[in-house]
N, C-alpha and C positions, 0 to 999 in steps of 0.2 A: 512540769513546764506547760504554760499556756500555750495553746496553739493558735496561730493568726492564720487564718484561711484566706481573708481579702479584705479591701479596702474599697469602699463605695461610699461616697458622700453624697447627702441631699440638700440641695440649695435652694434658695427663694428666689431672690431676684437677681444675684450675680450667678456667672459661669466663668469658666476659666479654660485656658487651651493647654494641654499639657505639652511639654517640651519633647521633642523626638530622639530621646537618648533611651540607651539601656536600660536605665532604671524605669523610665515610663512603659518600656514594652512590657517588663516584667509587672509593674502594676495592672496593665491591661488583659496579661496574662490571668492574673488573679482575680480581676473583675469577672472575666468570663465564668471562671471556677465557681464563683459564688452566685451568679445569675443560673448555671447548672444546678447549684446545690439549694437553691432556695430562690422560688419564682416569685417571691414578694418583692425583689430589689433591694431588700435591707442586709446589711454589712453582716456577717455572720461571724462571731468568735465563741468558740467551744472551747470547753475545758479538756485536757487532753486525759486519757486514761489515768485513775490514780488521784484525780483531783480531789479536792476534799469536799468541793460541792455538787449535789445531785441537781438533775434536772428540776428547773423550777425555783431554785437558790442562787444568788449572786453575794459573793464577797467582794466588796469595793474596797479599794485603798485608794485616799487622796492626799496629796502633798502641797505644799505651797509654791511661791515663786521659784522656778528653775530658769535663772538666766545663765543660757550655756554660751556666754561670751564675755567680753569686757570693753569698757570705752577704751578709745584709742588713745586718751590722754597717759595711760598707763601701761600701753602695750610694751616700752621697752624695761618693765620691770620683771624680774623672773617669777614673781609671784603672780603676776597677770595670768588670767583664764587661759588664754592662748598659747602661753608658754608653758605653761602645765599640761594642756592638751597635746601638744607636740612633743613633750617630754614622757609623758605616760600613756597618751593613747585612749580611745574612749571608755573601755570598760574600766577603767581605774574609778570613775568619778561615784557611780552607784554600787561598787562593789560591796560595801557593808550593808546595804539595805536589799540587794537584789533576791537574797533568798526570802525574804517577807515578800517582795514583789509577786515572785514568783508561784507564791502558795495561793495568789488570790485568784478571781476570776476577771477583775478590771481594775487596774492602776491609772489613775488618771493624773496629770500635774498640770501646771498653770506655766506655760513657756511664753516668757516676758524677754524676747529678743527675737530679731529676724535672722532668718537663715537664708541667705541669699549672698551672691555677689554682685548683686544689681543695687543700683540707685544711688542717691549723693546724700551724705548727713544732712538731717535737718539743722540749719543754720541757728533757729531759736531755741533749740535744746542743749541743755547742760550736759545730760548724760544719754548717749546712745549706745545702743549694744547690737552688735551684727557677727556674726559667725558663717565659715563656709557650711554648705547644707550638708556635708559629711559629718559635721558635728550630731547631725540627727542619731549617729550611730551610739551616741551616748544612751539614748532610749530604747532604740531597737536592742541593744545588746543586754539591757537590763530589765525585760520584762514590763515596758511602760505598753499600755495599750492605747493612750489617746490624750490628747491633749485640749487644754482650753487656751484659746488665742484671741483673747477679746481684752488688750488692756492698754496703758498708756506708751508702750514701747513698740507695738505692733507695725507702727509705720516710721519707724525711726531714721530710715533711708528713703522717705517719700513712698508714694502710694505703690509703686512699683515693687518696692521691697515687701510691703503686704500680701499683694499677690503671688509674688515668685514663691516666698516662703509656703503659702497654700499649695502652689505647684509641685513644691518638695515635699512637703507632708505628703501629700498624697503619692509621690513617687517612691516615698520609702515606708509606703504602707501604713501610715499613723493617720488613723481615724481622729478628726479634730471638730470642735465647733467653734464658731467665731462670728459674733453679730448675726447678719442674716445666713450665715452658714449653720445650719444645723444638721446632725447626724442621727441615725438610729442603727443601734448595735443590737445582733440578736446573740445573746448570751445565755446559753443553758435553757433554750426555750422561752427566755423572757427578752422581749423588745424594749430597750433602754432608749431613751431621747436624751440626748446633749444638747445644752443650750447653755450661750456663754456671752455675758453682755458687759459693756464697758460703762462704768459709772463714774469714773475719775480718770482724767487724761492730764494731769500735769504732775511732775516728779517733785516739786518743791511745795514745802509747808508753808512759805512765804504767802503772807495775804495777797499780794498780786497774781498769784498762781493758784489760787484755791477755786478753780473753775471746774464746775461739776454740772453735767448734765442735768435739765431740769427733770425733777421726780416725777412729773405728769408723762413727760415723754418718755421714760423709762418705763413706767407702766405700760405706756402702748406698746412700746417695742416688746416688752415681756409677754403680753398678750399675742403679738402678732408671731413670734418665734415659738412660743407654746402650741399655737394654732397649727403651725407647720407640721412639728413632730409628732402632734397627736392625729394631723391627717393621714399619716403613715402606719398608724395604728399601733403605737408604742404602749407598752403597760407601765412603765413607770419614766419620770423625768429627773435627771441630774441637772438643776440649774449652777451656774457659775455667774458670780457677779465681783467684777473687780471694781471695788468701792471703798469708800472710809477716807481716813486721812493718815498719811504715813506717820511713822514711830510714835503711834499712840496706841494705848489698849482699851481706850475709850471709844465706844462705837456712836455713830452719828443717827441722829433722827432719819434721816435717809436710809440708812442700812437697816433699821428696824422695820420702817415703812414698806420698801421692798422685798425683805426677807419675809416678812408676815404675809404681803400681798402674794409673792410666790407659793408659799404653803395654802393659802386659801385658794388658789387658783390649782391644786393638785399636785404640786411638785412634791416629790418624795423625801428630798434633801436639799438643802441650799449651801454650796459651798463658796467662801469668799477669800479673797487675796488681794492685794495692794500695801495695805499699811507697813508690811515688812517685819512686825511684831506680830506677837499672839494676841488675839482678842477673845470675848467669851464664845462660849457654845450653849446655845438656847434650845430649849425643848419647847416647842408652839405647835399646840394641836395635836401632838402626839409625834412631831416630826422634827427633826435636828436642823438647825442651823448654825454653821461653823463661821462666826464671821471672819475672822481671819488666821489662816493657816501659819503665816508668817513667811519666812525665807526656807528656802531647800538647798537645792544645788546653785548657790548664789554667786555668779561671777562678777555682780555688779559691785561689790566690797571686798578689798581684799584683807580686810581685818575689822568686820563690825563689832561693836562692843557688845551687842546681845546676839549670841549665836544658839540659842534655844529656839526649839521648833518642836513639831508634833507631826507623827504619822497619824491620820485620820483612817480607822478600818471599821466598815458596818456591814452584817449581813442581813439580805433582804431575800423574802419568799413571796412568791407569788400564790395567794390562798383564796379561792374562790373567787378569781377574777381581780383582787384586790393585792396591793403590794403592802406587805406587812416588814415590821424591823423585828428580826430575833435577836439581835444583839450588837453593841457598839463599842469601841476601845481605842483608846489613844496609846501610842507608842512613843514616850519623850526621848528626843533626838539632839544632837547639836549638829549644825550644818557643816561642821568640821571634824576631822578627826583629832586635832590639835587645838589646844586653848590659843596658842602662842600666835596663830595665823590662821587665814581662810584657807584651808588645802581642798576646798570644794569638795569635801567627801563625807557626805552626811552619814552619820554614826548613831546607833542606836545606845542608850545611856542604860546604866543600871544603879543601884545602890542608891545613895544620897544624891547624887547628881540627877537621877531620874525622879526621886521623891521631890526635889526642889520644883520641877517642871509641873510636876501633878497637884502639888499644893498651890502654884501659881494658877493651874487652870481652875482649880476648885475656889480660890479667892473671886478670880473672874468671873464664874459662872455660876456662884452659889444662888444669886438673885435672879437668876434665869430659868431655874428650874433643873439643874444638873450638878450632879457630882460626880467625882472620879473616885473610885477605889484606889487601894494602894498598886493594884496591878495594872491601873489602867481602864480598866472596865468601867462603861459609863452606866450611871443610874440616875432615875429620878428622883429629886429632893421631895 
């Protein structure tokens, strides 16, 4: 199992006040331990003895949208996420993928809900997702080390719901990146910068709701946040973009522009989410852009028609001061362990079901320089 030693967050323009409760006291103790262990002030995450990764190597696992909540419109239904949580407890949801997460060095998910009891529902939004902070145990019980928290649901209950979720991530010892909050982790001797940027902030596909940040502004913010993590001396950067158009596998020109720009600026991988469906993987200048990982542990829909998803796993190595990719692989999954309903229990697929998703990823990615073998191993065309 991976050992989480501490969580310290590196911010730019924002700061927050921790609530004086027992969880925050625990976080403070971890902070002190981190400072004693590493005087650089960078969070340390080290693999436990017996890990597959030696010093100088990182195995990264990434998954898509984790909406650990449901909208209050479905609260009365037995299949609503909150009711399943009350019946099953936090360890239920990721039980089928926990062994895979436990064998890597860094598992990162896109957290697409607020984890707070504070705030008022945004009246202009059709769908709002909020859970009690205790639901973060879903992640901490299943070897999830970090979250991306920059998306169109990170302020569903107002600005206070955003800042309090950040407080609660801190309290539970979960590193995160979100807009101008950036994080640097030290893993197996490699300093990993995490950056997350929101490029889409409406949940509807209707023309009136297709409001996307200006591309030039997103490039400016990309530069700003990359400068922030590099000032802390990181060896590699994982860039997360919440972008694209929902429910389509076609990527937009903005996605291509931003993805290529991030790689050109030295990012080592670009991870995308928001469309809720799978999109292509591109090999660009020797590095991967995963345009959309789709849904994963997704409480936003009790029975979506498309339950297909993937887990992306990639091995990085620090060689002569540069990060190189040793290998990459996808694991075909369903967001549910059953086809009849969404039970919020992502499950690895085998046989024909797995090959169907691999075939889909090959069709989507073939023109972007990427192909997938029958076992999910990624190779260049």
